[in-house]
N, C-alpha and C positions, 0 to 999 in steps of 0.2 A: 256566138257567146264572147269568144280570142277576138273576135273584130270589133266588139261591142266595148271588151279592157282596155284592148288597143288606141280605139278613139277617145276612150275615157281618160286615156294616161296623155295624148298628146293632147287632148284640151287643155288637165291640169297642168303641162308646161308652156302650153302657150300661156296661160294663166300667170303664170311664174314669171317667165321673160316679161309679158308686159306690166307686171310689178317688178321686177326689175328696171325696168327701164323707163321707172317714175320716179328713182330716188333719183335726187340730187344731190350737190356739196351742199353739207351746211352751213350759213349764213356764218359759225365761227370759225371756219375755215375758210369764208372766201379770202383769195391773196395773197392763201400760205398755202395750199394745194392745193395737185389738181387731179383729174382723174385721167386715170387708165385705161386703155381700154385691153378686151382681152390681145389682139393683135399687138400689142406693144411688147415687144422684148424683154423690157422690167417687170411686167405683168404677174411671171410667174412664183417673185419674189415674198408677195402676200402669203401664199399659198391658203388662198380662199377657199379652197375645200376645207380645209381644217377649223373656219369659223363658222361657217352656213351650215346650221345642224335644224333634224326636222321636228319638228312641234314636238316641246318638254323635254327636248335633247340639251336647251342651253344654249350658246351660245347668238348667234344673231340670226337673223330669221332671211333675210337676203344682204349681198355689201357691194360696195363700193370699193374700187382698189385705187387708193391714190399714193401719189408721191409730195411728198410732204417738201415745198417752195423754201419755207424757211420757220427756223426752227422753233418746234413750240410747247410748253408745258405739256406736260402728262402729268393722272393721277393713278394712283393705285393703293388703296387697302389689302393689309396684308397682318402676320399673325405676331408680328417681331421677333427680335433678332434671339431669344431664348428657348423658340418652336421649332424642334429641329425635324427633319423626316428622316427616314431610314437611314439612306444616304450620306446625311448629316448638312442636308440644305435648306435654305428657311424658301418659303413661299414669295419672298420680295419679288423676285423678276419672273413674275407670270405671264403668261399671255397676253390676258384682257387688261384694258386700260379704258380711261377716260380725258379726254380732250376737255372736259367740264371742268371746273373749277369744284373744289367739294362743297358742297353743303348741307342744311338738316340733318336729319337722328341718323347713328348703325339702321337702325330697322330701315329706313325710307329706302336708305342708299343700297341696303341688302335686298328691297323689294324691288326699286329701279332698275337696277342692275344683273337681276335674278342667280341671287349667289346664296347658295345652298348654305346650312351652318357647316356642313360636314368637310364643306370646302375651303375656306374663310372664316378665320375667328371676328375678322374686321377692325381690329383693335388697332393697330399703326396706321399713320398717310406715307407714304412716297412719293416725292416730287422728282419727276426727272424729267428730260428733254430729247423730245423725237427732231434730232439732228436734219437742214436739209438732206434731201437725194434718200429718204430714210422711204420705204415704199412698205406697207401695214393696207389692213380690211378695214373698212367701217362701216357700221350697219346698225339698223335697229335691235334690239334684244330681243332673242325667243325665250317662249315659256321653258320653264321646269317642270316636271310631272314631280310629286313626291316618289315617286318610284326610283328617277335621277338624283333625289335626293337622299335616298335614303334608309326615306322616312317609312316605318312599315304600319303609323298611324293613318298617314294618309294625309297627313294634317301641314304640310310643309311645301307647298309648289306657289311657282309662281306664275301668271298671266306675263307675255308675250308685251313689251313698252316702244309701241313704235315713237316715241318722242324719247325716250333712252337711247341714245347712239352712245356703241361702243367702240373700242377701237382694240385690233388685236394683233400685236408682235410676234410674230413667229418665231420660236426659238429666240428669244430674246437675248440668253447669256450670250449666243453665241455671236452676239450683231452688235459690238459694243462701239463701232462707228455711228451706229443710226439709233441708239437708246442707251441714252448717256447719262447713270445715275452718283449722284457724289457720295458720298460715303453714309453711310450708313447712321450716323450723328447727326443729320441732319430731319431723320427723321422722328414725327412726334405721336406720342401716344394720343388717340383722339379724343377727345371728349363726345362721349355714345348719343350725347344731346343737341351738338354742333359738329360737325367734323371737320368745321375749318377750322378747330380751336383744336390744341392744347386739353388735357385735361386736365383735370383742377388738380 
């Protein structure tokens, strides 16, 4: 029995390794980033273990570690400057970003990027810059269970999204040379019907 379990675990690891090997740099980042191998000295800066999560836990299902070779814009929705946590901070500089420009409704954005309501109100939009030389993890969004969302009714849950890739910036508040954000006055309250625009 133990041997059977061990072989099953090895099979799963082999499949996981194959799936990771199939990931390639998205077209949006062609010429703007290079994929790093685990042997690269910069690889550890991405902290990929904090980005990749099991099914139902959010994050990404698998990841590439990339080094940015030219400045690119990245986008993040957040709660706005009036909502502070227990330490007096906003959630503007969180770990999760998108390199795709915002579009569509707030509801679609929430589903596409598997963002629980308890995690983020998704009311404001920030546009920052990942600078040349930044090292981050990118990958397709992992599923989120109702339990992870903290929904006792079991209604709020999100499927994995193979086409909705996310960008993980570990400890962004400590990486001001790699993630550069303008003053908060440059952000806008998003229109829930079209997040690319300011709310009317």
